[in-house]
N, C-alpha and C positions, 0 to 999 in steps of 0.2 A: 694617665702619662702621655704625652703627646712621640704619638710611634716616628719614628726616623725615618725621612722619605726616600725610598733607593731608587733608581730607574735601572732598569737592563739594556745594555745595546749588544743585540746578537740575540736573533730567536731561532738560534739551530740549537740541537740536540742540548750540551751544557747550560747555554742561557735559559731555555725553560727550567732545568734543574734548579736554577738560581729564582727564575721565577715562583717557581713551587714554593721553593723554603722563603722568602719572604713572601709570599702570599699567607705560609701558615705562620707565620712567625708572631709574637704577641709583642715587641718592641719593636719593630720594622716592619712601614709598610711600602709595597709596590706601587710606587707612582706613575710610572711612564714606560715604555718600549722605544726602542730608537733600531731601525731597521727598515731598510728599502726593498725589501722584498715585498710582493704581492703574499707572499704566504702568512708574513706577518701581522696582515688584517686581519684575519679570525683571531689570532693567539692575543691579539689585543681587547679583542670581544670578548675573548674566555674568560679575560682576567679583569673586564668593567674598566681599564686605563687607557688614557691617549696613547695614539703612535706619531712617532716622529721618522723623518727619514734620515736624520743626521744628528749626530750631537750640537751642531751649531743651532739647529733649529729648536733642540730642545733647550738648549744654556738662554736662546733669549726668549724663550715663550713660556718654560715654568723650572727655573731652577732647582733639582734634586738637594737633599743635604749628603748624595752620595752617588756614585756610580758602580757597577758593574760591566767591566770589558770582558763581552765573550763573542769579540769580532773576529774575524779570521787573522791568523797567526802575521799575516803581511805589514797588517793594520795598527798594530799593538802599539809600536810607535809613536804612527802620527798620530791616532786616538787618542792615549796617555800625555800626549803633549797638550792635548786640546783640553783635558779634563785639569791639568797642571795649572795653565796658563786662567782658567776659569776658577783655581782653588776650590775645586772640588775634588776633594778623599774619593778615591777607587780600589776598586777590587780587579786586581790585572787578570787573568786567567793565565795560567802556564801555557807554553812556554813564556817568561819573561819577552820576549822578542825572537826573532827567526834566526839571528844570530849575535856571538857574543859580542861584537863591534856593536851593533843597534844596543845591545842591553848597555853596556858601557856609557853609551851615548844618552841612553835615558836618565842610567843613575847620576852622572854629573848634571842632567838636565834637573832630576830630581832634588839633588844639593842646594842647585843653585835657588830655585824656588822653593825651598823648604814645603814639600808637597809630600802629602800622608796615600800611601801606596801599600797596599795588602796583595799578596800574590798568590794565585788562586793552587796551590798545591795543597787540595784539600783534603788529602790524608794526613797533615801535620793537625787537622782538627779531630782526627780519632781517636775516641775512649781506648781502645787498644794501643795505640803507639803510644799514648800520654800515659799509662800504667805501663808500660815497657819500658818508656825513659825511666818514671820512678824507679822501679826495680833495680834500674842499672846505676840511677845516681845515688840507690841509698848503699852501694858497696857490696851488696848480698851475694853477686858474683864474684867480689874479688876486681882484680885489674884486668881490664877487660884482654884478651889475645886474638880471637878471631871470630871473625860473622862467614854465614854462610847463608848464601841467599837466593832465590829462582825465582823467574817468572814464566814458568813455561805452561803453556795452552794452545789451541790449534784455534786458528783464524779459518772459517769455512770458503770454498774456492768462490763462493759467488762474492765475499767480500773484494777480492779482486776484481772483479767482472763488473763489478757497483762501481769500482774505482780505480782503473787500468793505471793511473798515474800512481798507486800503492806497490805496483810492480819494479818504478824506477829509482833511479838515485835520489835522493832525497825523501823516500819514506823509510821503511823497512822498522824493525821493531826496538832499534836502538833509538831513533828521532821520534819513532810515535809511543814510544812504552817505557824507555829507559827513564826516562827524566822524573816518572812518579818515583823510580827505587831510589835514583841516586839522593832525593830528598829525604826518604826514610833512612836509607844506612846514614848517613849524616846526623839525622834525627837521634839513632840509635848507637854511634859510634863516635861521631866528631867530624872533624874535616879530612875530606880527603887530599892527600901530599901528591898519591902517582896512581896512575892507571895502565894494564895493559890488556890488549884483547886479539883475540883471534875471530872471526867470524868463517861461516860456511854457507852456501846456499844449492849445497849439493840435493835438498826434495824437490824444490818448485822447483830451479835452475833461473828466478829471475834474474835480474841485475842488481837487486839489492838483496841482502844478506837475510837469510829465516833463523839463525840459529849464530848464539853468540856465545864465547870463554870471556870470562872478564875478573883479573885479579888487579885488588885494591892495597895500596898500603895508605895507612891513616896516619895523621900527625902523631897520635897518641901511641906510634910503633903497632898498635891493633891491625892484624892483616886479615882479608875478604878474598873471597869467590865470590862470582854469581852466574848463573848459566839462566841465559833469553833464548827463547825461543817462539816462534810462533807459528809453528808445526809440530810440536811436540805433544804426543796426547797423555799430558798429566794435567793432575790439577793443583800443583804446586804452585799457583800464584795468589797474588793478594786478592782478586775479584775471586774466586772459588774458595777461599777458606776465611775470608775475612767476616761474612754476611753483609758487609755491608751496602751490598748493592741485589736489592732483589732480583733482579734482570738475569741473574747468574747463578747456575747451581752449585751449593756449597757442600765441601767434607768435612765433618768435626773432626777427621783423622789427619787430615794434611797440615802443615807447615809449609812456610814460606821464607822464614827465617830462623836461622839459630845462633843465639848471641854465647859467645861462650866466655870464662875468664876463668881466674886461675884459682875459685872456691866455687864456680856453678856455672851451671848454663840454662837458659831461658831457649824455649820454644815459642815463635810466635807466627800465628795469633791463638793456637791453644791455648799458651800460656801455663805449659808444663814447665817446671823447674826441676832441674837437678842439681844436690848442692850439698857439700860435705861440712858438719856442725860445724867441727873443731880442726883446727890446722894438723891436728897430729893425723887427722881421718883421710887427709888428701893424697890418698893411690888409690890407683885402678884395681886392687885387691880388696880395697873400702869401699863398702854399699852406700850409694846415693841418700840423703833424703829424700823424697818423692813428694812434689804438692804442688796444686794448679791456683795459681795466680788469682785471685777476684778479681771480675771487674766487667762492666756492663758493654754492649755492642749498640750502637746509635749510630744514626746519618751523619756522617763526618761534614756532609755539605749545610745540613740544618744548624751545626753547630759555629760550622764558617760563617753564614751571614748573621747569627746571633753576634757573633765574635767581631764581625765588620762594623755591626752597629755599633759597638762599643768604641771600635776605632774612629768611627765617624763622630759620636760625641765625644770623642778625647777622653774616654773612661780608660782605655789600655792602648799600649804600643802594637803596631801589625806581630804577628805571631810570625809571619814568613814575610820578609822586608824584600823589598827591592834588591838588595845585595843578596842576600839568599838565592832568589832567582836566576841571577846574573850566576853565582856559583854552581846552580845545579846545571844549568846549560853550557858554561866554561867544562863542566868535568863530563858533559854528554858528547860535547865536541871534543874532546879529549879521546875517549874514545873510540867515535869513528876516527880520529886522525891515525889512533894507535893501530887499529883494525888494518889498517893500508898500511903503514908503515912496517909493520912488527916492531917498534920501540915502545920503550916503557917512557911516557907523557907526563911528565910533572905538571900539577895543577894547583898547587898552593906552598 
């Protein structure tokens, strides 16, 4: 089998994660790296691939089958348009762009050029999320009623000392972390119709928030709550429960989502399920049937790369579309707006 040739633009942390995935793949081959930074020279040498300083240089020299765009967020629109003009499928890292206005422009340009775009919300490729979605779709939980979610963790002081911009407006856990959660919530419970949020910066006193409480209304009628904080000493976050990124310690007794329906509830990612076997047993006076849903844990970044290869080869459609990326950003912006105004913001 001839491997699908993938170039990676952006040799930062996430770019290198994509390089590792492509390098280890049985169906995809890392063909080149694009990054003007001097630090990228050693990275290209490590993988034994050519280094280019721009997408234009790459396309003029050795056009790949597909490109991963892991460049700075403010360059996403420009770089995505370059790929679309060259008719090169892309895996565009999240967020799709820095603003919803730019995202709308990108989506219009994609429709005009009929370009192929996979947005890099890698948790969408998690086997845990796939299994949770399977349980919900099976109807075992009944009609969805509520979802409770959290991303509670502590960013150390040096995180802010190393990047003082993280203390200022334009940073903060809503814009930096919540967009991951938004896509997970949409996968689990469907489209989000409205949001309402309030924030606090009482712990650190920075210009930007450190803690957020969010209410969500889904199109289905399901309601949700979400607690977000980067100063809470808790393990109730995806990173500390999913065991998908070994850089984080993990705790088997913790969950970060609970989805509840009329017949049962599922805690994620432990996949503990409590359900009533029969309609006549549905009462808080009756005991639940208790089980653990069988599933496998494996690296979603690797799964995403395999999926991207299939997308490039025309074997499947992108699991996370440009429209999805725009919706995730729109909901995240709505959370920011609601936290400033105190109003419920319609999102769909």
